[in-house]
N, C-alpha and C positions, 0 to 999 in steps of 0.2 A: 503494499500500500504507499502510495506516495505520502511524503511526509505532511504535505497542505493537507492531504485528507485525514491524517492522523489528528492535526490541528483542529479540523472541522468538528470531529466527533468529541474532541475536549472540551468545545465549547457548547455547553448545554445550559438548561434552566437553572442547574446548580452553580453556575459561574456567575449569575447575576445576584449582586447583593444590595440590600438597602442599609445604610447605614443611619443611626438616629444622630441628631444635631451635634452631640458632642464628640461622637466617634469621628465624623466627618472633619469637625475642626481640630482634633488631636492628629488625624491622619494626614490633613493637608493644612497645617497652620499658615503656611506662607500665602495661602489665598486670602487669609483674613487679617494677618497682621504684617505680612511682607517677611523679610529674612529674621531668623531667629537671633543669632548672635549672642555674645556674652556681656554686652553693655559697652564695647569699646567704641562702637559707632553711635552716632545720634539717631539713626533710624532702626536701631536694634529693637527687637520685639518687647523687651521689658519696658521701654519707653513709650512703645504703641500701647501697651496694656493700660500704664498710666493715664495716657492721653485720653483713651476711650473712656475712662471713668470721669475724668476732669471734663471732658466734652458735655457730659451730661449736665455737670454743674454749670457749665457757661451758658449752656441753653437755658437753663432756669434763671440765671442772671440776665440773659438777654430778654426773656419773657417778663421781666420786672420782679423776679423774686429771688431775694437774696444778694448781699453785697459783699459776701465773705466765703472764702473756701479755705478749710484747714487740712494740711497735708503733713504727713509724717512718715518717714522711712527709717525703720531701724531694724538691723539685722535681717534684711530682705523683706520685712514686713511692710507693706503699704498701706496706710490708712488715709482715707479721703471723706471728709465731712462737709456738706454744703448746708445752706440755710433757705433752700428752696420750699417748694411746696409739699415735698416727700411723696414718695411712690403710695398711691392708694394701696391700703393695707391689704386689702384683698387679693390684690395682684403682685405682691412682693416676690413670691416664688416664679410666677410665670415671666414677668418681665426680665429675670436674669437667666432663665432656662428654657424658655420657648422661643424658637426662631419665629420672626415675622409677628412679634407681639411686642407692642409699646404705644406710646402717644405720638410718636412722630409720625404715624400715617394720618394723623388728624392735622392737616395743614392748618387750621385755624388755631390750635394750640401752639404748634411750633411753625411759625411761618418761614423763618430763616436759620433753620438750626443747622448744625454741622452733620449729625447722624441722623440718616433717614430710612435706613434698611433693617433696622431692629436686630442687628448683628453684635455691636459692639461690646456690650457688658457679658453677652453670652459667651463670645470669644475670651474674655478676660476669666470667667468663670471656668470654662473647660480647660483653659490652659494653666490654672492655679491648683497647686497642690492642697491648698486651703482658701476657702472664698467665704466671706460672710457679709450680709447685707441686713441693714436695718432701717426701716422707715419710721419717722416720726410725724405724726399728722394729728392735729387737734387733740392734744393730750393724751394720745394713745401711741402704741409703738409695736412693731412687729419685726421678727427676726428669723432669718433662714441661714443654715450653714451647709456648705458643700465642700466635697473633695473632688477633684478632676471633673467638675461638672455634675457630680451625683449628690443629690440631697441627702444630707447625713442627719440633719435635725431641723424641723420646723417649730419654731416656738409659738405659743399661744399669744393673743394680743394681750397687753398689758397697759396699765396707766402709766403715763410719763409726766414729768415736768420739763423735759427738754423741748427746745423750739423747734418747729417744723423744719423738716429737711431729711436727707439721706446719708447714712454712713456706710461706706465699704470698705473692708479690709480684706488684702489678698496676699497670699505669697506665690510668687511664679514657680511653677513646678520645675524642680531641678532635674527631672528626667528629660524635659524638652529644652530648658534654658540652662545649659551645662556650665557650671562654675560663673554664673552671672554676677555682675556687681554694678551699681549704679554710680556713675561718675557725676560728681557734684556739678562741674561746669555745664554739662549737658543738661542738668534738671534747672540750673539757674536761668539758662537760656530759654528753656521751655516755659517757665513760669512769668519771666518777664514778657514774653511774647503774648501769652494770655493778657497780661495786664496792659500792654500797649493798645492790645484790640477791644478792650473793654474799660475804657477810662472810667476810674471810681472804684472798680473792683479791687478787693484786698485779698491776697492769697499769702496765708501765714505757713511756712514751711520751716519745721526744725527749729523754730525760734526766730526766724528772719521773715521780714515783712515786704513784699512786693505790691506796689501800687504806682499807677501812672495818672497823672492829670492831663496830659496834652497828647496822649496817644502816638501816633506814628512820628510826630515831632521828638518825643522823648526818644523813641527807637533810634532815630538817626543821629541823635546827639549822644547816645550811649555807643552807637557802633562806629561813629566817625571821629577823628581828631579835629578839634575845633581850630587848631593852629594850621592845619592842612587844607581847609576849606577855602575855596575861592570866592564865596559869597553865602551870607546866612541861610539857613534851611528854608526852603519855600514848602508851606505847610497849608493845604487846601482841603476843606471838606464840604461835602455835599450829601444830598439825600442818598443813603446806601453806597457812598465812596468816600474815600479818604485817600490822599496822597502826600507824600514828602519827598522833595528832591533837593539835591545838591551836588557839586562837583568837587572832588578832591584833586591832590597833586600826583597820586599814585596811577599805576597802569590798570586796564581793566574796567569792568562793569560790574556793579554789584547790585542786586535786587532782592528785595523781601517782599513776597506776594502772599496775600491772604484771602481766604473766602469763607465768610461766616465765622470768623476767628480761626480757622484752620490755617496753618502755616504751610503753604502749598510749595514744598521745596522744589519740586520740578516744574513750577509754573503752570502753565496752560493757556486757556483763551483770554482770560484776564490780563495775564502780564503780555501776551504777544499783542494785544490791543492796546495796551499802555505804551509800549515800545513805539508802536505805529503812529499812534496818536501823538506822543510826544514829538517826535520827529517830524511830523506834518505841522504842528503848532509851531515849532521852533522856526521852522523854514518860512511859514507864511508870517511870522511875526518881523523876522528879519528880511523878508522878501528877497531871499537868496536860497538857491538850491543846494545846501551843504549836504557833503556826503553824510548818510546815517551815522556811519562809523565814528566820524568827527563829532557829531552832535552828542554821541551817547559816550565817547570815551571818556573813563574817569568818572562817570556817574556813580552816585550812590542814591538810589531810591527806594521807597516802599510805597506799596499800593494795597488797599484793603476794600473789597467789596462785599455787599450783602446780596445774596442771590436766591431766589424762591427756588426750593426743592433742587439744590444743585446735583449736577451729574459729574462724578469724578471717574477717572480711568481706572482706579483700583480702590479695593477697600480700605487702603491706607491712606486714601485721599490726599494723595501728594501732587496731584496734577489735575487742574480742572478742565472738563470736556464740555461744559454748558456753552451753548451758542447764544442763548438768551439770557436775560436778566430775570425774567418771569414769564409764564406761558402768555403768548400773545403780545409781549412786550417787545422792548427795541433789543436788537442785537448786541452782544458785548461789544463789538468792534465800535458801533455807533454810540452806545451809551457812554463808553469811557473817552472815545474820541470827541465827542460833543462837549463832555465835561471840560476837558482840558483846553479845547479850542476857545471856550468861553472864561473860565476861571483861571487858567495859567496865562491866558493872553491879556486878560485884564490885570492880572498881579504884575506882569512885565511892565505894561503901560504904566501902571502906579509907582513902579519902582524901578527907575531908569538906571540906579547904581547897579543894580542886581542884573539888569539886562546887559549893561555894558562888560560886567565882570564875566558873564556867561559868554558872550560873545568873544571875548579875549580867549577863553578857555578852548572855544571852538576852532578859533583861528590857530591857536598853538598846535592842537590835534593835527589840523590840516597841514600845517608846515610838516611836522614831524613825519606825517604819512608820505608825504611828497618826497622827503628825504630818504625815506627808507625804501621806497618803490624800486630803485634800481637795484639796490643792496638785495633786498627780498628776491629779486627775480634770479639773480645770480646764485643766491644761496638755495633757492627752491630746485634750481637745475642741478646744483651740486648734491643735494640731500637725495634727489631721484637717482642719480649716477651712483651715490655712495650706497644706497639701498638695494642697488642691483648687485654690487660686488661685497658687501659685508653682511655678517650676520648678527649685527648689534640688536635687532629687535627679532625676537622669536615669539610670534603673536599667538593669540588663542584662536580656536575655532569659531567661537562666537562671533557673529557679524553684528558688532554693537550699533553700527551706523544704520542698519537696515530698518526701515520704518515698520513697525510690526502692525499687523491688521488682522481682521478676522476674530475666531472665538479663541485663538490662543494669544491674543494681544496682551492680556493681563499676566500670562504667565511668562512671556517674553520680557515684558517690563521689570517683572520681579527678578528675572533671570540677569538682567542689566546690572542689577545692584550687586551681582557676585562678581562681576569682572574686575581682574585685578591685574597690575602690572608691578613686578618686582624691578626695582633698580638697583644692580649690584655692580661691583668693581672685580675684575679678574676673571681669567679663564676657569680656574677651578671652581670658584663660588657660582658663576652663571652657569657652569656645567652641571653641577649639582642640582641647582634649583630647576633647570631645564628638564632634567631626567625625572626629577621627582614630582614636579608641578601636576596639576589637573588641567589637561591641555585644552579643555574645553571652554575654561573660563580665565586661566591665569597664563600671562603673558611675560616675558623676561627681556629686559633691556640692559645690555652690558656697557658698562663704561669703560674708557680706557686711560686708567690712572687716575689722578684726581682733577676734577673740573677746575676752571677758572673761578678765581674769587671776583664776582661781578659786582660787589658792593660799590655804589656810587658811578656804575657805569650806565649808559643809556641803552635802549632797546636794540640799538645797532649793533650790539655785541652778540646778541641772541642769534643773529643771522652770519656775523662773521665768524663765530667760533662754532667750528664743525659739530663738536659734541653737543652743544646746547640746541643747534639748530637741528640736529637729528633728533635729540629727545622731545623738542617741540613738535615735529612732524609725527613722532611715534605717538604722542599724547593727543594729537589732532587739535592743538590749541593755538594754532596762528592766527585764526579769525576771532578768537576769543574762548572765554571759559566754556560757552555753551555746547562747544563741539567735543568737550572732553571725551575721549573714547572709552575711558576704564573709570569705573566708580571708585575704585581703591588704588591709590599709589603708595606702593610700600618700598621705603628704603631699607635694602638689605645689605648692611656692611658688617665687617668684623667687628668685635667688641674691644677695640685696642684704640689707641691713640690715632692711628691713621685712619681708621673706621669712623671714629667720632669726627675727624676733620672732614671727611668726605660728607658725612650727613650735613654738618655745618654748612658746607659750600653749596649743596644741593638745598637746603633751606632758604639760603641767600638767594639762589637762582629764583625759586618760588615766591618769596616774600617780595623780592624786588620787582619782578615783572609779571607775576600771576597770583597777587595776593588772594584773590577770591577763591581760588582753589583750596587754599589753606583755610581760609575762614568759613567755607562751606563744608569742613570736615572731611575732605578726600585724601588727605596726606597721613600715613602712618610709618612708625619705625618698626621693623621686625625685630621681635624678640626671640632669639635662639638659645638653647641651653648653653651654659658654660662649661658644666661639668657631667660626665657620665659616671655613675656609681654602680657597680654591678659584683654580683658573685654567680656561681653556677645556676642558681634558681631565678634570680631577678634582675632587671636592669632599671635604674631610675634615672631620669634626665633632670638636671638640677639648674635653674635659672639664675640663682645667686648662691652666696655662701650659706645663707640660713637653711636654704633647702639641702644643700650639700651637707651640713652637719646633721640634718634630720636624717637623711638617706643612710648616711655612715651609722648613725645609732640604730636605725631600724633593720639594717642587714647584719650588723654585729661583725664581730671578727676582725678581718682586715680585706675589705672588699677592693677590688681593682678600681682605681680613680683616674680617669682620664680627663684632663684640661683641654678644651677646643680652643686652639689659638686663633682659628679663623674659619669661615663657613666653608671653605675647600676641604677641612679636614673631616666634615661630616659627611658621611657616605649617602648616595641619593635615597637609598632605602629607609635611612635614618631621617633625612630631611623630609620625606613624606609626611612623617609624623607631625612636623612642625609647621608645615603649611597648609593643612587640611582643615577639617572642621573645627579643629581645637587649637588653630593658629593663634599665638598670642602677639599681638600688635599694640603699640602704644600709640594713641591718637597725637598728632601734633595739633595744638589747640592756641590759637590766639584769642584771648579775651577781649571784649569790647573796648575795655579802659586801657589796652595795651597799644602804645604808639609803635607801630612798625619800624618807623625810621629810627626811632631812639634805640629799639632793640637791635637793630642792624648796625647802627654806629658803636653801640657798647661791645657787640662781639666781633664784628668784622671790620670795624674801622682802624684808624691808628691805635697804637698801645696807649691806654691811659693808665694813670695810677690806680683807678678803682678797679679795672679789670686785672691788673697785675695782682692786686691785693686779693681779688676774688680766687684767682688761679692758686696763689700760695696756700690760702687758707684751705681749699678744696683738695689740694695736693697733699697737705699735712693730715687731712681727714682719711684719705685713701691710704697713705702710707701706714697710718695707725691701724686701720682696718686689716690690711694685708698681714702686718705683724702679729696681730691678734689671732687671725685664722690660722697663721703657721704655727703659732703656740700651741693651737688647740689640736691640730692634726699631726703633732710629732708623736 
């Protein structure tokens, strides 16, 4: 019998399965919360779980109920308390455990909420080792407890003196989110965004209070360096729309877009409409057909819109797909375009000094673009020729730039988030990573020696320096951040002085010319083990001295201890363990209050007494640590 005929008989009624809601969520969590991760990325699942719970609190606030949300995270347990109307007591269990159950289907109750499909808290429940919900309503309370989506205890209604609202506590399931940890900086950014989008709302998190009075104006003030601004921030508000705009001295374009309070990290129709409408308004105001890249170069802008029943391209709601503001209403393009044509144009007429500063910034961009035109042409030709003859880039099979469509669109968009490029140095290290990588989604770019220190240089160097030019082409960022070909850029260097120096030089390159890539959380440092401790029964890989001491104690006797001096010393078979699902990577984060130019000047500029003192102090700490470890291991 032919093989295909055997397969035909294997496909029977018994092959068809019907999963209940929690089984489906746990089997395909990516469909509901995107990637899982361990918390090292801002879009990892544990932050999505928190967001889904807080989104419900925000929707209550938007409807006029509750001005405060209390959040605490202690040892992996997350607790969120709002002061809205509280879930109707008879529906407490159903709302968190029955798909397609909730108030969001009644558009009168939630006209412009974030969640509309009744999945959010059900996903949190199903993916939590422990989940508890309590509703306080009109002097009564009702509590239900779950484990992995299964109801374990439904409490009876009791009297309470608590104010109305809802309390949710959950612990992410450690069998799903392995070795997870919350990074404070990501949480900090998440809470601030909620407050910027909901002026007057107070969020209390582990003793810290977040509140904003001026919305997106406060956001841009926190995200930009006042000393680097070319003109004061333009802040405009209308019905269901708010924007803030300014220009800095740095390269790139930086946007923060929101829909109904949701941070749409991948933009969507509203951001595309803003960019187009902004360019058209500026051209019309100055009555000159400036190039769009000159108008938007070095811009920092934020836009927030309120949309009735928004359509997102995935459950994680990171990209808006809605074409209209509400059913039968204006298109997104005309709604935002008309707002800018009216309000931004009026602002510029009333503020001629701002208009003049903006014009100078545009003309500076124009001059720099024309000066680079000839250099870019020669550099592009050289890059194409080089790519034919070298193997600096070993690409992944996933075609990141293909526009996904059809029923697999959401799955492909989620797969994009896994795309990773490792930037490493040396043939041995790149060889090991190349052999160990997951070919479908992981690429490798090999540096030749140490890259140039580009601190203080202009973008001309990106094209004249072959290494930087080829790296730029590999990342597909020549035309800007939006073309970024890989979601994760992982710097993989040896854990020695030379490796640290290469990291600094690469960070200087990104921060000097493409700061938005770092600010948007795409750059990481790969962590690989420093030691291998083993006996005949077990092998333990250790990432620091503390883990090494614990491994020696666990194995007892005199285990074999190997110190990895470089990535090239780790075999491909071993390397596969360190760049797979459990890969440890340290995110490179630039906090909003950090001034990039000051950081670069301190670490990469001319030697200063402060930096010398810093090096000496930290060198002494390192020497003391080494001496202590050597004493313990004798």
